[in-house]
Wavefront OBJ file of the C-alpha trace (Angstrom):
o trace
v 1.235 18.998 31.482
v 1.431 16.533 28.983
v 3.998 13.405 29.683
v 7.349 13.437 28.151
v 8.939 10.938 26.047
v 11.263 9.300 28.630
v 7.780 9.449 30.956
v 5.998 7.113 28.435
v 8.835 5.238 28.069
v 8.939 4.426 31.699
v 5.368 3.558 31.929
v 4.820 1.078 29.465
v 8.153 -0.669 30.965
v 7.001 -0.668 34.265
v 2.979 -1.411 33.215
v 4.373 -4.336 31.494
v 6.607 -5.185 34.918
v 4.080 -5.517 36.903
v 2.640 -7.949 34.774
v 5.885 -10.542 34.780
v 7.124 -9.167 32.147
v 12.004 -9.174 32.022
v 13.072 -5.979 30.566
v 15.348 -7.027 28.660
v 17.547 -4.096 26.599
v 17.501 -3.137 23.100
v 19.226 -5.082 20.450
v 22.211 -3.475 19.095
v 21.172 -1.420 15.174
v 23.312 -4.867 13.785
v 21.777 -7.845 14.194
v 24.170 -10.622 15.408
v 23.503 -14.052 13.247
v 21.169 -13.013 10.229
v 22.249 -12.671 7.261
v 18.894 -11.246 6.569
v 18.902 -8.019 7.984
v 21.170 -5.589 7.297
v 19.251 -3.461 10.663
v 17.337 -3.970 13.436
v 13.569 -2.520 11.938
v 11.508 -4.045 15.063
v 11.699 -5.299 18.624
v 11.040 -9.271 17.900
v 14.758 -9.563 16.137
v 17.005 -10.386 18.971
v 14.101 -12.941 19.571
v 13.796 -14.495 16.598
v 15.580 -17.736 17.208
v 13.015 -18.220 20.473
v 10.013 -18.483 17.589
v 11.635 -20.399 15.947
v 11.965 -23.025 18.647
v 16.389 -23.574 18.423
v 16.675 -21.281 21.688
v 15.178 -20.943 25.091
v 15.985 -18.101 27.747
v 14.523 -18.343 31.378
v 11.643 -15.726 30.971
v 8.791 -16.163 28.521
v 7.759 -12.827 28.851
v 9.651 -9.640 27.775
v 9.553 -5.918 27.427
v 11.588 -3.486 25.595
v 11.775 -0.378 23.576
v 13.684 -1.653 20.418
v 15.974 0.630 18.217
v 14.691 0.827 14.839
v 16.220 1.528 11.709
v 14.060 1.225 8.827
v 15.688 1.839 5.279
v 15.441 -1.036 3.330
v 14.269 -4.077 2.507
v 10.559 -5.433 3.112
v 9.986 -2.457 5.996
v 10.854 0.231 4.232
v 10.288 3.743 5.497
v 13.086 6.016 3.584
v 11.023 7.621 0.937
v 8.345 8.598 3.183
v 10.688 10.522 5.700
v 10.236 14.350 5.949
v 7.750 14.275 3.278
v 4.869 13.501 6.186
v 4.495 13.825 9.564
v 5.284 10.499 10.918
v 7.552 7.978 9.241
v 10.877 7.908 10.424
v 14.285 6.190 9.357
v 15.040 5.684 13.088
v 12.459 5.361 15.622
v 11.837 3.629 18.813
v 9.488 0.224 19.236
v 7.874 -0.210 22.587
v 6.943 -3.951 23.192
v 5.986 -6.927 24.692
v 6.452 -10.380 23.871
v 5.577 -13.776 24.959
v 7.201 -16.956 24.133
v 4.854 -19.711 24.510
v 2.965 -18.562 27.707
v -0.203 -15.755 26.998
v -2.064 -15.071 23.883
v -4.374 -13.106 22.379
v -6.649 -12.083 25.084
v -4.028 -10.937 27.836
v -2.331 -8.718 24.526
v -5.579 -7.207 23.435
v -6.510 -6.319 27.405
v -3.284 -5.305 28.481
v -3.235 -3.015 25.274
v -6.142 -2.138 25.855
v -6.290 -0.963 29.990
v -2.902 1.271 28.758
v -4.226 3.131 26.409
v -7.759 3.605 27.879
v -6.754 3.245 31.535
v -3.131 4.889 32.653
v -3.297 6.969 29.188
v -6.755 7.677 28.718
v -7.050 7.182 25.443
v -10.806 7.911 23.849
v -12.308 4.910 23.289
v -14.352 6.511 21.007
v -11.452 7.505 18.762
v -9.687 4.460 18.760
v -10.514 1.276 16.043
v -8.902 -2.243 15.453
v -8.344 -4.280 12.870
v -7.746 -8.115 12.449
v -6.305 -10.538 9.761
v -9.250 -10.714 7.361
v -7.920 -14.381 5.659
v -6.403 -14.943 2.696
v -7.419 -17.656 0.366
v -3.716 -17.855 -1.530
v -2.155 -19.014 1.987
v -4.967 -21.206 3.159
v -4.851 -19.252 5.970
v -9.105 -18.349 8.019
v -10.029 -14.554 8.962
v -9.082 -14.240 13.146
v -12.371 -14.391 14.351
v -11.225 -15.038 17.886
v -9.067 -11.444 18.069
v -12.767 -10.249 16.381
v -14.623 -11.618 19.221
v -12.266 -10.140 21.674
v -12.312 -6.824 20.665
v -15.837 -6.972 20.441
v -16.020 -6.550 24.272
v -14.488 -3.315 24.183
v -15.452 -1.794 21.077
v -18.549 -2.015 18.491
v -18.623 -3.098 15.536
v -18.195 0.133 13.754
v -14.835 0.469 15.158
v -13.149 -3.345 14.636
v -12.451 -3.612 10.966
v -10.554 -6.543 8.879
v -8.099 -6.037 7.330
v -5.951 -7.717 4.127
v -2.586 -9.726 4.100
v -0.542 -6.838 3.591
v -1.915 -5.033 6.326
v -2.929 -7.536 9.428
v -0.583 -10.223 8.138
v 2.789 -9.984 9.894
v 6.400 -11.311 8.068
v 10.016 -9.789 9.813
v 11.221 -10.489 6.226
v 10.221 -12.524 2.663
v 11.521 -15.721 4.828
v 11.242 -16.068 8.873
v 8.659 -16.182 12.033
v 5.422 -14.302 10.435
v 1.466 -14.033 11.627
v -1.648 -12.688 11.588
v -1.605 -9.258 13.442
v -4.043 -6.664 15.114
v -3.689 -3.051 14.699
v -4.942 -0.378 17.255
v -5.318 2.856 14.673
v -6.319 6.332 16.457
v -8.803 9.405 14.707
v -7.062 12.394 15.370
v -9.557 14.311 13.176
v -10.630 17.523 13.966
v -14.239 16.396 14.014
v -14.095 12.165 14.595
v -14.627 11.209 10.823
v -11.623 9.005 10.331
v -12.900 5.641 10.274
v -13.043 5.718 6.340
v -9.328 6.293 7.333
v -8.176 3.516 8.291
v -5.547 1.513 7.163
v -5.686 4.296 4.670
v -1.758 5.776 5.272
v -3.630 8.410 6.396
v -1.436 10.951 9.338
v -5.410 11.917 10.269
v -6.236 7.743 11.359
v -2.418 6.412 12.757
v -1.633 2.661 13.249
v -0.205 2.846 16.911
v -0.380 -0.532 18.415
v 0.310 -3.849 16.406
v -0.325 -7.079 17.898
v 1.047 -10.110 16.141
v 0.112 -13.116 16.750
v 3.503 -15.722 15.661
v 1.926 -18.719 15.040
v 3.890 -20.134 11.558
v 7.501 -19.654 10.057
v 7.550 -18.496 6.119
v 9.931 -21.411 4.117
v 11.894 -19.801 1.433
v 8.833 -21.867 -1.159
v 7.014 -19.415 0.544
v 4.794 -22.123 2.611
v 3.752 -21.427 5.490
v 4.879 -23.852 8.692
v 3.314 -24.098 12.139
v 5.713 -22.942 14.596
v 6.554 -25.390 17.873
v 4.432 -22.607 20.168
v 2.550 -20.076 19.648
v 3.860 -16.223 20.575
v 2.810 -12.981 21.117
v 5.450 -9.518 19.194
v 3.612 -6.303 20.326
v 5.232 -3.403 18.629
v 3.826 0.613 19.776
v 5.937 3.218 18.461
v 6.536 5.568 20.896
v 7.224 8.258 18.429
v 3.586 8.016 17.759
v 1.910 7.374 21.197
v 4.325 10.561 22.271
v 2.498 12.738 19.265
v -1.245 11.916 20.368
v -0.674 12.163 23.964
v 1.031 15.030 23.691
v -1.321 16.767 21.513
v 0.264 16.888 18.245
v -0.862 16.055 14.811
v 3.529 15.771 13.714
v 5.924 13.424 15.426
v 8.289 16.713 15.025
v 6.526 18.363 16.987
v 7.311 16.301 20.005
v 9.659 16.463 22.772
v 11.825 13.981 20.725
v 12.424 16.324 18.150
v 11.816 20.331 18.829
v 15.468 20.562 20.047
v 16.952 18.773 16.976
v 14.819 20.990 14.827
v 16.221 24.439 17.008
v 19.644 23.054 16.876
v 19.451 22.729 13.257
v 18.196 26.121 12.978
v 20.314 27.216 14.687
v 22.921 25.973 12.030
v 21.027 26.612 8.316
v 18.857 30.241 9.546
v 16.432 28.415 7.990
v 13.408 29.118 10.389
v 10.868 25.610 10.596
v 7.331 26.049 10.551
v 7.134 29.172 8.561
v 4.255 28.909 6.852
v 1.954 31.573 5.001
v -0.730 33.515 7.213
v -3.663 32.554 4.692
v -3.080 28.767 5.382
v -3.072 28.841 8.830
v -6.646 27.538 10.201
v -6.409 29.252 13.914
v -3.751 31.450 14.390
v -3.869 31.321 18.351
v -3.767 27.522 18.369
v -0.544 27.957 15.671
v 2.415 25.590 16.828
v 4.930 26.069 14.178
v 6.444 23.132 15.262
v 3.096 21.313 14.754
v 2.530 22.698 11.089
v 2.535 20.721 8.396
v 3.119 22.809 4.688
v 4.277 20.040 2.040
v 5.047 22.598 -0.460
v 7.735 24.129 2.291
v 10.843 22.437 0.669
v 12.183 23.466 3.132
v 10.862 22.111 5.731
v 10.513 18.874 3.763
v 14.028 19.073 3.647
v 14.292 19.839 7.882
v 12.463 16.956 9.004
v 14.571 14.629 6.938
v 18.028 15.852 9.006
v 16.690 15.308 11.554
v 14.995 12.707 11.258
v 18.682 10.992 9.900
v 21.028 13.203 12.394
v 19.101 10.857 15.657
l 1 2 3 4 5 6 7 8 9 10 11 12 13 14 15 16 17 18 19 20 21 22 23 24 25 26 27 28 29 30 31 32 33 34 35 36 37 38 39 40 41 42 43 44 45 46 47 48 49 50 51 52 53 54 55 56 57 58 59 60 61 62 63 64 65 66 67 68 69 70 71 72 73 74 75 76 77 78 79 80 81 82 83 84 85 86 87 88 89 90 91 92 93 94 95 96 97 98 99 100 101 102 103 104 105 106 107 108 109 110 111 112 113 114 115 116 117 118 119 120 121 122 123 124 125 126 127 128 129 130 131 132 133 134 135 136 137 138 139 140 141 142 143 144 145 146 147 148 149 150 151 152 153 154 155 156 157 158 159 160 161 162 163 164 165 166 167 168 169 170 171 172 173 174 175 176 177 178 179 180 181 182 183 184 185 186 187 188 189 190 191 192 193 194 195 196 197 198 199 200 201 202 203 204 205 206 207 208 209 210 211 212 213 214 215 216 217 218 219 220 221 222 223 224 225 226 227 228 229 230 231 232 233 234 235 236 237 238 239 240 241 242 243 244 245 246 247 248 249 250 251 252 253 254 255 256 257 258 259 260 261 262 263 264 265 266 267 268 269 270 271 272 273 274 275 276 277 278 279 280 281 282 283 284 285 286 287 288 289 290 291 292 293 294 295 296 297 298 299 300 301 302 303 304 305 306 307 308
């Protein structure tokens, strides 16, 4: 039986607690003392002072599930909500952090262990990307991350990515660094290699491992941080979709009860697509259906997303 989102959240937290991480509750969606953000848009927001070296905590490793909103600014998914099956304005970001403690090797090893040994995702369907470097910023390719991934994956599943996809920045200024993303191919025939970093619903990013090494200044220059940190983010809704065998986030146990409640209020039945468009009637799941021409379903996904 597929695991529920609650079970997956709990397993993630316990996995990292067993590896010396302190559980830190989700911060408020309204960031405290940070005029650069309207809403908390990532798990690292509450740890920003640690990355900048202006604050310390009594732990060097942390794990949590952060409630996030992305509806404006640098990380803005608003226009995609409802029109696809995997972007949301509100979502949960599972994350583990190292504050000047471990770095790339442990972050990659533990991510691989959780995904393949605990959750049993097939290695042949996983792809890792690494930062290819950027001449303008004077940044070299992240060959260290590439070599670490080659312990687990063949070269054709370890792919370079540009600054847009593989250099993470919270906003116009602040802590940042190269990142390594883990994608999964959920095409029916395993042909998703060409879809990596192409915003395809069939080859989605699951987990982003960010290696925070720099601070972006107001003049756009980079300065090295006092210490190197790890900041990772794994979308709960996305990993639940994969582990529950769905194509759409809206078909998971997080969303189906809300869809059913909206159906009762609106009398619109979600996922009612023409029989001619159903490829396999025996395995048809109306909550997992995706008909972009059905504007009623698009509207319902928007309502369900915003209602959370």
